[in-house]
N, C-alpha and C positions, 0 to 999 in steps of 0.2 A: 720579420722582414717588413720594411717600411712600404707604405702604399704610395704609388706615384699619382699623378694627376689623372691619368687614364683610368686607373683602378677606382679612384674616388668618383669619377664621373659615371662609371659603370655601376657602382654601388648606388649612386643617386638614382640612376635610371631603373635599377632593379628593386630598390626598397622605398626610397622617398617618393618618387613620382607616383607609383600606384597608391600609396597611402594618401597623398594629397588628392588624387583623383577620387578615391573612395570617400574621403572626408567631405569633399565638395558635393559629391552626389548625395551623401547623407544630409548635409546641411540644406541642399535644395529640396530634398524630399521632406525634411522636417519643417522647413519654412514655407513650403507651398501652401498648406492649409491655412497657415497664419496670414499669408499674403492675400489669399482669396477671401478669407474672412474679413480682413481689413478693407478690401475693395467692396465687399457687400455692405459693411458698416458705413462706408463712405456714400454708397448709393442710397441707403436708408436715411442717412443724415440729410442728404440733399432733398429727398422726398419730404422729410419731416420739416426742414426749413421752408420749403415751398408751401407746405400745408399751413405752417405757423404764420407765414407772411400773408397768406390768403385770409386766415382767421383774424389776424391783426388788422387787415384792411377792412374786413366786414365789421369788426368791433368798432373801428374808428367811425364808420358810417352810422352805426347805432348810437354811439356817443354824441355825434353831431346832431342826430335826430332828437335825442333826449334833451340836448341844450336848446334846440328850437322849440320843443314842446314846453320846456320850463319857461322860456321867454314869453311864449304866447300865453301860458297860464298866468304868469305874473302880470302881464298887461291886462288880461281879462279881470283878474282880481283887483287890480288898481282901478280900472274903469268901473267895475261893479261897486267898489267902495266909494268912489267919487259919486256915482249915480245914486247910491243909497244915501249919502250925505246930503246931496241936493234934494232928493225926494223928502228926506226927513225935515230939512229946513223949510221946505214949502208946506209940508203938513203942519208943522208947528206954527207957521205964520197964518195958515188957514184957521187953525184952532184958536189962535189969539184974536182973530177978527170976529169970531162967532162966540 
C-alpha cells in the first residue's frame, strides 16, 4: 500500500524529528565543554598577550638605558684617551727640557 503525503509527514514527525532533536542535544552537550575550553583559552591568551606587551615595553626601556650607558662610557673612554695623550705629550716635553 503506497504512502501518501500525510503518512510521510506523520512518519517524519514520529521518527525523523525526535532523532534530529536528540542529535542536536547530543551535539550541544558534546560541544559545550569544547566551547567553554576555547573561551578559557581565549581569556588566557589575552592575559598572556597583555603580559608580553608589558614585558616588551619594559625590555625596550632597559635596552634604551643600555644604549645611553654605552654612549656615556664611550664618551668617557674617548675623553680619557684624549686626556692621557695630552698628559703624555706634556710629560715628554717636560722630560725633553730637563
